[in-house]
C-alpha positions in Angstrom: -106.7 17.8 121.4 -104.9 18.9 118.2 -101.4 17.4 117.6 -99.0 19.3 115.4 -95.9 18.2 113.5 -92.8 20.2 112.8 -89.2 19.6 111.8 -86.8 20.0 114.8 -84.0 21.1 112.5 -86.1 24.1 111.4 -88.2 24.8 114.5 -86.4 27.4 116.5 -88.3 26.3 119.7 -86.7 22.8 119.8 -83.2 23.7 121.0 -84.5 25.8 124.0 -87.1 23.1 124.9 -84.4 20.3 124.9 -82.1 22.4 127.0 -84.7 23.0 129.7 -86.6 19.7 129.8 -85.4 17.5 132.7 -85.6 14.2 130.8 -83.8 15.3 127.6 -80.5 13.8 126.5 -77.8 14.4 123.8 -79.9 12.1 121.5 -82.7 14.8 121.5 -80.4 17.6 120.3 -80.4 19.2 116.9 -76.8 18.1 116.5 -77.6 14.4 116.9 -80.6 14.8 114.5 -78.6 16.7 111.9 -75.9 14.0 111.9 -78.5 11.3 111.4 -80.0 13.3 108.4 -76.6 14.1 106.9 -75.3 10.5 107.1 -78.4 8.4 106.5 -81.0 10.7 105.0 -83.5 10.2 107.8 -86.1 13.0 108.2 -86.7 14.1 111.8 -90.2 15.1 113.0 -91.7 16.3 116.3 -95.2 15.5 117.4 -96.5 18.1 119.9 -99.8 19.4 121.3 -98.3 22.9 121.4 -99.6 25.2 118.6 -97.1 26.9 116.3 -95.6 30.1 117.7 -96.1 29.1 121.4 -93.3 27.8 123.7 -93.1 24.1 123.4 -94.6 22.2 126.4 -94.1 18.6 125.1 -92.6 16.7 122.2 -92.1 13.2 120.8 -89.2 13.2 118.3 -88.9 10.6 115.6 -87.0 9.9 112.4 -88.8 8.8 109.2 -86.8 6.0 107.7 -87.5 5.2 104.0 -85.7 1.9 103.1 -86.4 -0.4 100.2 -84.6 -3.1 102.1 -86.1 -3.0 105.6 -89.3 -1.0 105.0 -90.6 2.4 105.9 -90.6 3.1 109.7 -91.0 5.8 112.3 -88.3 5.4 114.9 -87.5 7.4 118.1 -84.5 7.5 117.5 -82.2 5.5 115.1 -78.7 4.6 116.6 -79.8 6.2 119.9 -79.4 4.0 123.0 -82.5 5.6 124.4 -84.9 8.5 123.7 -87.3 9.5 126.4 -90.7 11.1 125.4 -90.5 14.7 126.5 -93.9 15.3 128.1 -95.3 18.1 130.2 -97.7 15.7 132.0 -96.6 12.1 132.2 -100.2 10.9 132.9 -101.9 12.5 129.8 -99.9 11.6 126.6 -102.7 9.7 124.9 -103.4 12.2 122.2 -99.7 12.2 121.2 -99.4 8.5 120.9 -102.7 8.2 119.1 -101.4 10.8 116.5 -98.2 8.7 116.1 -100.2 5.6 115.4 -102.4 7.5 112.9 -99.3 8.7 111.1 -98.1 5.2 110.8 -101.4 4.0 109.3 -101.8 7.0 107.0 -98.3 6.7 105.6 -98.3 2.9 105.4 -95.2 2.4 107.6 -94.3 -1.1 108.8 -94.2 0.1 112.5 -93.2 2.8 114.9 -90.6 2.1 117.6 -89.9 4.1 120.8 -86.8 3.7 123.0 -87.7 5.3 126.4 -85.5 5.0 129.5 -88.7 5.0 131.5 -92.2 4.4 130.2 -94.8 7.1 130.6 -97.7 6.3 132.9 -100.3 6.4 130.1 -100.8 6.4 126.3 -98.4 3.6 125.4 -100.8 0.7 126.2 -101.0 -0.3 122.6 -97.2 -0.3 122.2 -95.7 -3.7 123.0 -92.2 -4.8 123.9 -90.0 -5.5 120.9 -86.5 -5.7 122.3 -84.9 -5.7 125.8 -81.4 -4.5 126.7 -79.4 -3.7 129.8 -78.6 -0.1 130.5 -75.8 1.2 132.8 -75.2 4.5 134.4 -72.4 5.6 136.8 -73.2 8.3 139.3 -70.1 10.6 139.6 -70.8 11.6 143.2 -68.0 11.6 145.8 -64.3 12.2 145.1 -62.1 10.7 142.4 -60.5 8.5 145.1 -63.8 7.2 146.2 -64.8 6.4 142.6 -61.6 4.6 142.0 -61.8 2.5 145.1 -65.3 1.3 144.0 -63.9 -0.2 140.8 -63.1 -3.9 140.6 -59.6 -4.3 142.0 -58.2 -6.8 139.5 -60.2 -6.0 136.4 -60.2 -2.2 136.5 -57.9 -0.7 139.2 -55.0 -3.0 138.4 -55.3 -2.4 134.6 -55.4 1.4 135.0 -52.2 1.2 137.1 -50.6 -1.1 134.5 -51.4 1.4 131.7 -49.9 4.2 133.8 -46.7 2.2 134.4 -46.5 1.5 130.7 -46.7 5.3 130.2 -49.4 5.1 127.6 -49.8 8.5 125.9 -53.3 10.0 125.9 -54.6 12.4 123.3 -58.1 13.9 123.1 -60.1 16.2 120.9 -61.9 15.9 117.6 -59.2 16.6 115.0 -59.0 14.7 111.7 -55.9 12.9 113.0 -57.6 11.6 116.1 -60.7 10.7 114.0 -58.5 8.6 111.7 -56.9 6.8 114.6 -60.3 6.1 116.1 -61.8 4.8 112.9 -58.8 2.5 112.2 -59.2 0.9 115.6 -63.0 0.8 115.1 -62.5 -1.1 111.9 -60.2 -3.6 113.6 -62.7 -4.1 116.5 -65.7 -4.5 114.3 -63.8 -7.1 112.3 -63.0 -8.9 115.5 -66.7 -8.9 116.3 -67.5 -10.1 112.8 -69.5 -6.9 112.0 -69.1 -4.1 109.5 -68.2 -0.6 110.9 -70.5 2.3 110.7 -69.4 4.7 107.9 -66.7 7.1 108.8 -69.0 9.9 107.6 -71.2 9.1 110.6 -68.5 9.9 113.1 -67.3 12.9 111.2 -70.8 14.3 111.0 -71.3 13.8 114.7 -68.1 15.8 115.3 -69.2 18.5 112.9 -72.8 18.8 114.1 -72.3 18.3 117.9 -69.0 20.3 117.9 -67.5 20.3 121.4 -70.1 17.9 122.7 -68.0 15.2 121.0 -64.6 14.1 122.2 -62.3 11.3 121.0 -59.7 9.8 123.3 -56.7 7.8 122.0 -54.2 5.9 124.0 -50.8 5.1 122.3 -47.7 3.1 123.1 -44.6 4.4 121.3 -46.8 6.3 118.9 -48.9 3.2 118.1 -52.6 3.7 118.8 -53.8 0.8 121.0 -57.3 2.0 122.2 -59.8 4.7 121.6 -63.2 5.9 122.9 -65.7 8.4 121.6 -67.8 10.3 124.2 -70.7 12.7 124.0 -71.6 15.4 126.5 -74.9 17.0 127.3 -75.7 19.2 130.3 -74.4 17.2 133.3 -74.0 13.8 131.7 -71.1 12.2 129.9 -72.1 9.4 127.4 -69.7 6.6 126.5 -70.8 5.9 123.0 -68.1 3.9 121.2 -65.0 2.0 122.2 -62.4 0.2 120.1 -58.9 -1.3 120.5 -56.1 -3.3 119.1 -56.4 -6.7 120.7 -52.7 -7.3 120.4 -52.2 -4.7 123.1 -55.1 -5.4 125.5 -52.6 -6.4 128.2 -51.4 -2.8 128.4 -54.8 -1.6 129.8 -55.4 1.1 127.2 -59.2 1.0 127.4 -59.5 1.2 131.2 -57.0 4.1 131.2 -59.1 6.1 128.6 -62.4 5.5 130.5 -60.7 6.7 133.7 -59.3 9.7 131.9 -62.9 10.5 130.7 -64.2 10.1 134.2 -61.5 12.4 135.6 -62.4 15.1 133.0 -66.1 14.7 133.7 -65.5 15.3 137.4 -63.3 18.3 136.7 -66.1 19.8 134.6 -68.7 19.2 137.3 -70.7 16.4 135.6 -72.9 14.3 137.7 -73.3 11.0 135.7 -71.7 8.8 133.1 -74.1 7.0 130.7 -72.6 3.7 129.6 -75.3 3.0 127.1 -77.1 -0.2 126.3 -75.8 -3.8 126.1 -77.5 -6.8 124.5 -78.9 -9.0 127.3 -77.0 -12.0 126.0 -73.7 -10.1 125.9 -72.6 -11.2 129.4 -69.0 -10.1 128.8 -70.0 -6.5 128.1 -72.5 -6.4 131.0 -69.9 -7.7 133.4 -67.3 -5.2 132.2 -69.7 -2.3 132.9 -70.7 -3.8 136.3 -67.1 -3.8 137.4 -66.9 0.0 137.1 -69.7 0.3 139.7 -72.3 1.4 137.1 -75.9 0.8 138.1 -77.7 -1.7 135.8 -81.3 -1.4 134.8 -83.6 -2.8 132.1 -84.1 -0.8 128.9 -87.2 -1.8 126.9 -88.0 -0.8 123.4 -91.7 -0.8 122.3 -93.4 -1.0 118.9 -96.8 -0.5 117.3 -98.1 -2.6 115.6 -96.6 -5.1 118.0 -94.4 -8.1 117.1 -92.8 -10.9 119.1 -90.3 -9.9 121.7 -86.7 -10.3 120.6 -84.3 -10.8 123.4 -81.2 -11.6 121.3 -79.7 -10.3 118.1 -78.2 -13.7 117.2 -80.8 -14.9 114.7 -79.6 -17.4 112.1 -79.4 -14.5 109.6 -77.1 -12.6 111.9 -74.9 -15.7 112.4 -74.6 -16.3 108.7 -73.9 -12.6 108.0 -71.1 -12.6 110.6 -69.4 -15.5 108.9 -69.4 -13.5 105.7 -68.2 -10.3 107.3 -65.4 -12.2 109.0 -63.7 -13.0 105.6 -64.3 -9.7 103.8 -61.2 -7.5 103.0 -61.2 -4.1 104.7 -62.4 -2.2 101.7 -65.5 -4.4 101.2 -66.2 -4.5 105.0 -66.3 -0.7 105.0 -68.4 -0.7 101.9 -70.8 -3.1 103.6 -71.2 -0.8 106.5 -71.9 2.2 104.3 -74.6 0.2 102.5 -76.2 -1.6 105.5 -76.4 1.0 108.3 -78.7 3.3 106.4 -81.3 0.5 106.2 -80.9 -0.6 109.9 -81.7 2.5 112.0 
């Protein structure tokens, strides 16, 4: 069977296909792909068995990453928690995966990586596990009262009530003012984690390309921003993508209050689920935090071809050394490090 390639940013069929496919997510959309291209220069490509001019029946979407630092790669998709292959027949994807492997060989890429939520029944037999994560999703069924009662009493319910008593002010939208507040808190949080922040252009491009599918929430005490989250929306699912805070005000409960505000709005808009994204398997604190909201935990497995040893932790010696360096950089250099590094990470 012939496999065709096209650019999803230029192929008018892609938007309609993503909208109607039952396993698509916000990470498949043109807006997400356009933000990746604008910010990092990645080139998106679709592999499909559908001939040009016909309604798309299937599609594997990747980004071509050309990095002198980390090598040339084909990734589905960079900075995406997951990206499910969009197939018309889950049992017969062999031709598509064979075409992807041929493309890797012909273009002399280091590897191709796929990040599916669930692995197709066939075709991926030559792809081997490269990394494993935890994934959480909260079903928004039942009433708001029922959802609230399912939260951990001390670690979630009590903190939300504390934030309400503190009368934290909540703003939401995607204005430049809110973006600046979010990024300032993001820089503070990444420093606390000894990591550089993603460039501000990434978040601004997301807001510009995804439009009203992006929303920033900011909680403030006496006009001082104390916590912020960035969410994405697609069809009936809310995605919690980024969270950041000022650790000096953690006792006020700003982060739980914002997540509860996002859940309330999702319920108001008739959404059925909240995707909490991935967590490193060795990050027990983050996994426990998501568990306490009643989110269902599952394993998220990335696969690569050619295969390489499974990596179950990101804390290699290089990472540990790098974190020690980042911990002591002034803000300007830490931001510059993020602008430089993230385009090579993908």
